[in-house]
N, C-alpha and C positions, 0 to 999 in steps of 0.2 A: 432571093430577095436582095442579096448583096450585089449581084451582077446588074440588077436593075436600079441600084442606088437607094434601096429601101431599108438598109440596115439589117440587123439580125434579131431573132427572138432569144432572150435570155431571161429566165425566171430567177429572180433573186432568191437566195437561200431562205430568207425569212418568209417568203411568200409561197414556197413550195408546198406546204400542207394545204393552203387555200387552193392553189392550182390543181393539186391532185384531186381534191374534193370536186372542184368544178369540172375536171376532166371526166370523172366518173359520172357526174350528173349529165354531161353532154352525151356520153356513150349510152346512157340509159334512156335519154329523152330525145336525142338527135336535135336538140335546140341549142344552137351555138351562140345565141345572143349574149348571155352572161360571160362566157369564157372569151368571146371575141372582144368585148369591152374591157375585160380584165387584162388581156394581152396588150391591147392598144394603150391602155393607161399605165401599165407597169412593166412591160417586158420588151419593148422595142428599143434597141440601142442603135445609135449611129445615124439618127435622123435629126436634123435641126428643124424644130417647129417654129 
């Protein structure tokens, strides 16, 4: 991501329990829609929107 100018993924410490729960749900369902939105909204650093 960095080499393409997209920033990095960084899960804030206060959101790690939520991320862990969403990651488990993703592994169980193979549905990435919720975790993808969570990462987009909370975990991408280094991008100027």
